[in-house]
N, C-alpha and C positions, 0 to 999 in steps of 0.2 A: 711636851712629849706625847701626852695622851691625844692631843688634837692631831698630831702627825699620824699616829697609829689609826685614828678614826678616818683620816683622809685617805690613807693607804687602802683601808678596807672598802670605803665607799667607792673609791676610784676603780678598784678591781672588780667590784660588783657591777659598776657602771659599764666596764668593758664587756661583760657578758650580756647585759641588757642592750647595750648600744649595738652590738653585733646583730641582734634580732631586729632592732629598730632600723638599722641600715638596710638589712635584707628586705624589710617591709617597704621601706621607702623606694627601693629599687624595683620592687616587683608588684606595685599596686598604683592605682590612679583613681581620681574621684569618679571617673565615668564607669569603671568596671571593678568588679570584686574578685575576679578570677586571679589565680596565682600567675606571677610574671607578666601581668597585662602591659606594664610599661615597656618591658623588654620586647614583648611581642609587637607592640605598636611601633617601637623604634625600628625593629627589624623589617616590619611591613613597609615603613617609610623608605628604608634603604632599598628594598626590593623594587619599589615603584620608581626609583630614579632611573633616568635614561642613561645607564652606564653598562659597560660590558660585564659579563658574569665574573670575570677575574677581578675587576676593580671593585665590584660590589662585595665579593668575598674578602678582599683585602680590607675594605672599609669596615665590614662586620667584625673581622678579627681584631682590628685596632680598637674599636669601640668596646667590644665585649670581652677582650682578652684580659688575663690576670695582670699583665704588666701595666695596663691602663689604670687599674685600681691601685696598684702599688705606687705609681707616679702621683696619683691624686692624693694618696695618704701622705706622701712625702711633702707635696705642695701645701697640704693642710698643716702639717706639724712644723715644718721649717720656719715659717713666719712667726709661729707662736714661740718657738724657742729663741728666735732672734730678737723679738720685741722685748721691751722692758715692762710690759704690762702684766707679766706673770712671774711668779717666783720660780726661776729656772731650777734651783736646787730641789725644790719640792717636787716639781714635775719630773725631773730626772730621777729622783728617788722613787717615784711612783712607777715609771715605765721601765726601770732597770729590770732585766730578766724577762721582759715581754718579747715574745716572738709571734709574728703573724705571717701566715703564708696564704696568699691568694691562689686559688686553684680553678682550673677549667677541667671538668671531669666527665667521664663517660661511664655510665653504670649499666650493669647487665640486667638489673631488675627495672621495674617501671617502664617496660617497653624499650629498654636500651636508650633512655633519654640522656641528653647532655645537660650540663648545668655549670653554674659558676658559684663559688662560695669562698669562705675563708676558714682557716684553721688557726686557732690561737692557743697559747700556753703562757701562763704567768705564775711566778712564785716569788713571794716576798717574805723575808724573815722579819716579823714584827718586833721580836725581842730575842736576844741571844745572850747566854751567860756561860762563862768558862767555869765549869764545876771543879775540875782538877787541872791545876797549872803544871804542865810539864813542857820542858823546852822542846822535846822531841814529839810526844804524843799527847797533846792536851785533849780533855774530854769536855764536850759542849752539850748544853741543853738549849733547845731553840723552839720557839712558837712561831709557826709559819702560816701564811695564807696562800692558797693555790687555786688556780682556775684553769681549766683547759676544755677544749671542745671543738666541734666542727659545725659551722653555720652555712647553710645554702641559701642563696638569694631567692631561689624557689624552694620553699620548705618541703614541698611534696616529693622532691627528688634528692633529699639529703642522703648521701651514701654512708655517713657515719654519724647518725643523729643521736649523739650522746654528749651531754655536758656534765662535767664533774667540778663542783665548786665547794671548797671547805677549808678546814683548819687541821693542823697537825702539831702535836706536841711530841718532840722526839729527842733522844740522846744520840750523839754520833761521835765517832772517833776515827782518826786515820793513824795507822801504825806502820812504821817503816818509811821507805823513801830514801832520802838523802841522810846518811849518817854524818855526825859532826866530823870535820876533818881534823884529826887528832895531831898533836905535836910530833909524834914519831915520824911523820912525813918529812920533817926537817926543813932546813933552809932551801934545799933544792926545789921543793914544791913551790915555796913562796917566790923563789927566783923565777921559776917558769911562769907562775901566775902573773908576776909583774911584767915579764917580757911579753907574754901573750897579750896583756891588756893594752900595751903601747906600741907593739911592733908587728902585729899580725894584720895583713891586708885582707880585704874581702875575698880576693881570689885564692889566697892561701887557705882561708877557712873553707871555701867551697871545694877546693881540690885536695884538701888535707895534705898539703905539701910542705908544711913547716915541722921539722922534727921536734922542736920545743912545744909546739901546739899539740902534737901527737902525744908527747910525754905528759903534758898537762891534762889532756882529755883522758888518758889511761888512769892517771891518779884519781881524777874525779869519778870515773866510772867504777873504780874499785870500791868506792864508798857509797855506791847507790845500791840499795837492797830492794827487794820486792815490797810493794806497798799493799796494805789491806785496809779497806774501809768498811765499817759496819754502821748501821743506822737502825734503831729500834724505837718504836713509839706508838702513840695512839692517835686516831684520826676521827673526824666527824665531817661528813660531807652531804651535800644535796646532789643527787643524780637526777637528770631530767633530759627530755628532748628539747629542741630549740624553741618550741612554742610553750613549753611548760605544761602541755596537756597530759604528759606522762611524767611522773616524778616520784621519788622515794628518798628516804634518808638512809645513810649507812654509817655505822660507828663500829670501830674495831681496833685490832692490833696490827701493826705493820713491821716488816723486817726487810732490810735491803743489804746486799753484800756485793762488794766490788773488789776485784783483784787487779793490780797493775804491776807489770815487770818493766822497770825503767832501764835495767842493765841488759844490753844485747846478749850477754853471756848467760843470762838467767835461763833455767830450765823452762820456765813458762813462756819465755820469749822464743827460744829455739824450737820448742815443740808446740807452739800455738797453732794447731791444725786448722782452726777456724780461719786463720789469716793467710794460710798458704796460697790460695788462689789469688788473693789480693796483693800479696807480696810479689807474685809473678807479674801481675798487671802493672804494678809500680815499676818493676825492673824493665819490662818490655816497653813501657811508655816513657822511660827515662826519668821518672820522678825519683827513683832511688838508683844509685850507681851500682848496687849489687842486690842480689836476691836476699832479702832479710825480713823474716816475719817480725811482727811488732808485738811486744809484750803489753802495749797499751790497748790493743784491739781484742782484749778478752771479753767474753760476754758478761754482763752484769745481771744479777738476779734480784727480784723483789716480789713480795707477796704478803698475804695476811689472811685473817679471818674477820668477817664483819657480821654484825647483826643488822639486818635490813628491814626497814619499816615500809611496806608497800602501800602507804595510805593513799597515794595518788596514781598508782600504777593501774590504770583502767583496763589495760589488756589482760593483766594477770587477774584482776578482780572479776573479770568476766567469766573466768573458768574456776576461780577459787575465791569465794567471797570473804575469806578471813583477812583482816588487816593486821593480824598478830605478827610481830617481827620474826624473821627466820634467819638461821645461820647460813653464811655463804663463804666459800673459799675462793680466793683469786690469786693469780700469780702472773708475773711478767718477766720475759727474757729480752734483753736489749743487746744489740751488737752494732759496732761502728768501726769502720776502717777506711783509711785513705786509699783511693784507687789509682789516681793519676794526677797530673798537673796540667791544666789547660789555661792558656792565656795568662800565665803567671799565678793562677789561683788553684788551690787544692780542690780536687773532685773527691767526694766522699760517698761511700755506700753505707746505709744503715738499715737495720731490720729489727722488727719488734713483734713478739708473739704474746698475746694476752689471753688469759683463761679465767672463766668464772663458772662456778658450779655450786648450786644450792644443795646443802646437806639434807638428805632425807626429804626431798621434795614430794609433795602430794602427786599421786598418779595423774590427776587432771592437769597439773602444771607441766609434768614431763611430756605427756601426750600432746600438749599444745606447743612443744619445743621452746619452753620458756625457762627451763631449769638450768641449762648449760649453754654458754656462749664461748666461742673461740674466734680470735681475730688476729690476722697476720697482715703486716704492711712492710714493704720494702721501698726504699728511696735511694736514688742516685742523683747527684748533682752538687751544686755549690752550697756551702753552709749559709751564705747570704747571696741569693741570686736564684737563677733558674734551676729547677729540679723536676724529675719525673718519678712518680711513685705508682706502685701497684698494691692493691689491698684485696683481701678475700676473707669472708667470714661474717660474723654478726656480733653485736654488742648488746648489753642489757636493753630491754624494751623491744628488741628485734625478734621476729618469729622465723625469719628465713635468712639465709646467707646472701651476701651481695659481693659481686666481683667488680672492682672499679679500677680504671686507668685514669691518671690525673697528671696534668702539667701544671706546675705551680711556680710561684716566685716568693722566696722567703725574705723577711725583713727581721733583723735582730736588733734589739736596743740594749 
């Protein structure tokens, strides 16, 4: 078991380092040392071909588009998974909860340059224990590894140059949700359940045209209550840019709160004002038969207080020479809701706002715009597939805000 845990850790760290290695491989050559030299040479070769401008543009888009890299990754992984030369269960255990999104982006800074890169996130529970065994609301203790960040193939134009890799020890519990279906429901309930399980057609489910089905669903809905999830713990992480030229450690306390209303009649479902415009879009696009706000589309909150050690934050050390740890507050709000259905797949909108603020920062740090960061990103598209996102703001290590438009392709494992 210990070997497996070590393998999980090493593989996740490899993910972070390989992303930079891949970027370097795609943006350098033996003949030149400038960033993106290989890409520039390839584009120059295409430009020199005796082709019409439209054909050259199409060729450039195909070679340097994010979908090309997505296909390459699938072609790399699929033979590995299909062969008997590797332990499939071990590999599957490592890459579970790994999400990668290739992006083509246009940034407002750096002269409005375009670029290509990837965004990754990974979380793995190394060990988990059930501290309090309850049929309805068990309490868990978990020790997790997580890594997330953004890597540009040309590191000089990375629009979100911030990697966060670390560990978390936390308690979490889910309260509410589906109540046990008690005996007072009687034989009628179980009769409806048996009938529905054997006699309901797909069309009847879609059109809600079976009276017994409606009675069954009403019985189930009456026993679904609001769900509340809380998570509290401590974390230790390494924060860095993609070249590790800027880095610092952060250790602190974390808290996360999530509310979900699964019953359509719940107050939090009916009056979820955040979801009103998206409920209208779902209705107008035909994704929902009626205008119905979702109680699952409530914002989630997380945040904490960290002690940050700026031992390798050269930008900060240039204005404040102290390497002593300093306290920092941070918070995040996340929102996600279904917007429509396109080609049989759900289209989602998600938004995230992140905030960092150093407590009692020295005047030199505040004057250099290094004490506080705010970052907003909104995405619309498929959970696995093409999506478009907009971001604005700055992250730790940034001195100025950046506005970015990006087209990406997400892969989830």
